[in-house]
C-alpha positions as CSV (number, residue, x, y, z in Angstrom):
1,M,97.3,103.4,72.8
2,T,95.3,101.1,75.0
3,R,98.6,99.6,75.9
4,W,98.8,102.3,78.5
5,L,96.0,100.7,80.5
6,W,98.6,98.8,82.5
7,L,99.3,102.1,84.2
8,S,95.6,102.5,85.1
9,L,95.6,99.0,86.5
10,L,98.8,99.6,88.5
11,T,97.2,102.8,89.9
12,I,94.1,100.9,91.0
13,L,96.1,98.2,92.6
14,L,98.4,100.6,94.4
15,D,95.5,102.7,95.5
16,Q,93.4,99.8,96.9
17,S,96.4,98.1,98.6
18,T,97.5,101.2,100.4
19,K,93.9,101.9,101.5
20,Q,93.7,98.4,102.9
21,I,97.0,98.9,104.8
22,A,95.7,102.3,106.1
23,V,92.4,100.7,107.4
24,A,94.4,97.9,109.0
25,M,97.0,100.0,110.7
26,L,95.3,103.3,111.6
27,N,92.4,104.3,113.8
28,M,89.8,106.7,112.4
29,G,91.0,110.3,112.9
30,E,94.3,109.4,114.5
31,I,97.3,111.3,113.1
32,V,100.6,109.5,112.8
33,Y,103.6,111.8,112.4
34,V,105.9,110.9,109.5
35,L,107.7,114.2,108.5
36,P,107.2,117.9,109.5
37,F,104.8,118.3,106.6
38,F,103.5,114.8,106.1
39,D,101.3,112.6,108.3
40,F,99.1,109.6,107.9
41,T,95.5,109.6,109.1
42,L,92.4,107.5,108.4
43,R,89.4,109.5,107.2
44,T,86.5,108.8,104.9
45,N,84.8,111.1,102.5
46,P,81.3,110.4,101.1
47,G,81.6,113.5,98.9
48,A,84.0,114.6,96.2
49,A,87.2,116.7,96.4
50,F,87.4,118.9,99.5
51,S,84.4,117.0,100.9
52,F,82.1,118.6,98.3
53,L,78.5,117.4,98.9
54,S,79.6,115.1,101.8
55,D,76.8,116.3,103.9
56,Q,74.0,115.1,101.5
57,G,71.7,112.2,102.2
58,G,73.6,109.6,100.2
59,W,72.4,110.3,96.7
60,Q,75.9,111.7,95.9
61,R,77.4,108.2,96.2
62,W,75.6,107.0,93.1
63,F,76.0,110.4,91.3
64,F,79.8,110.2,91.8
65,I,80.0,106.6,90.7
66,L,78.0,107.3,87.5
67,L,80.0,110.4,86.8
68,A,83.4,108.7,87.3
69,L,82.3,105.7,85.2
70,G,81.0,108.1,82.4
71,V,84.2,110.2,82.4
72,S,86.4,107.1,82.5
73,G,84.5,105.7,79.5
74,V,85.0,108.9,77.5
75,M,88.7,108.9,78.4
76,L,89.0,105.2,77.4
77,A,87.6,106.1,74.0
78,W,89.9,109.1,73.8
79,L,92.9,106.9,74.7
80,A,92.0,104.3,72.1
81,R,92.1,107.0,69.4
82,L,95.4,108.6,70.3
83,K,98.3,108.5,67.9
84,R,101.5,106.8,68.9
85,E,103.3,110.1,69.4
86,E,100.7,111.3,71.9
87,R,102.5,109.6,74.8
88,W,102.0,112.5,77.3
89,T,98.2,112.5,76.7
90,A,98.1,108.7,77.1
91,L,100.0,108.9,80.3
92,A,97.7,111.6,81.7
93,L,94.5,109.8,80.7
94,S,95.7,106.5,82.1
95,L,96.5,108.1,85.5
96,I,93.1,109.8,85.6
97,I,91.2,106.7,84.6
98,G,93.1,104.6,87.3
99,G,92.5,107.2,90.0
100,A,88.8,107.6,89.1
101,L,88.2,103.9,89.1
102,G,90.2,103.5,92.4
103,N,87.8,105.8,94.1
104,V,84.7,104.2,92.4
105,I,85.7,100.9,94.0
106,D,85.6,102.6,97.4
107,R,82.2,104.1,96.7
108,I,80.8,100.8,95.6
109,L,82.3,98.7,98.5
110,H,82.2,101.2,101.3
111,G,79.8,104.0,100.3
112,E,82.6,106.5,100.7
113,V,86.2,107.1,99.7
114,I,89.0,106.2,102.1
115,D,91.7,108.8,102.6
116,F,94.9,108.5,104.6
117,I,97.6,111.0,103.4
118,L,97.7,114.3,105.2
119,L,100.0,117.2,104.1
120,H,100.4,120.4,106.1
121,Y,102.4,123.5,106.7
122,Q,102.6,124.2,110.5
123,S,99.0,124.3,111.5
124,H,97.6,124.7,108.0
125,Y,96.3,121.3,106.7
126,W,95.4,120.2,103.2
127,P,92.3,117.9,103.1
128,A,93.3,114.2,103.5
129,F,93.7,112.3,100.2
130,N,94.8,109.0,98.7
131,I,96.8,107.5,95.9
132,A,93.8,107.7,93.5
133,D,93.4,111.4,94.2
134,S,97.2,111.8,93.6
135,A,97.0,110.0,90.3
136,I,94.1,112.1,89.1
137,S,95.9,115.3,90.1
138,L,99.2,114.2,88.5
139,G,97.3,113.2,85.3
140,V,95.7,116.6,85.1
141,A,99.1,118.3,85.7
142,V,100.6,116.2,82.9
143,M,97.8,117.0,80.6
144,L,98.1,120.8,81.3
145,F,101.9,120.6,80.9
146,D,101.5,118.8,77.5
147,A,98.9,121.3,76.3
148,L,100.6,124.5,77.5
149,V,104.3,123.7,77.2
150,L,105.0,120.6,75.0
151,S,102.4,121.4,72.4
152,R,104.2,124.7,71.7
153,R,107.5,122.9,71.1
154,R,105.8,120.5,68.6
155,T,104.5,123.4,66.4
């Protein structure tokens, strides 16, 4: 099932290229209107999801790099052991691996993660995120859907 790694690579390439475009075209903190619920903005996050641990002294950078590499390694081993019919799990793992490594690249190169997508409803804003974060979230959703819905159909 390692043939699914093309999706991880595609995720990394899409994530890194969109971040480069955002850095080139946006000013830090500037909000560019796109749709009534969707904007672009350039922000950075030295922490994890929802800026968790972002106010620490810098140790979190290496912690999150090591954590993401470790989790990606476990998922790669899991992916390699999957049976051919476990396509949904392979899809999910590939997206999560690609997203995790996309953010690891940011942490290594910049010391923090570049975010640029901003969703909101009226004045209620979701924290800014990026393609890597989206891939991780989608991968987790696919894994949950497979475990909770599709696995029942297989039995």
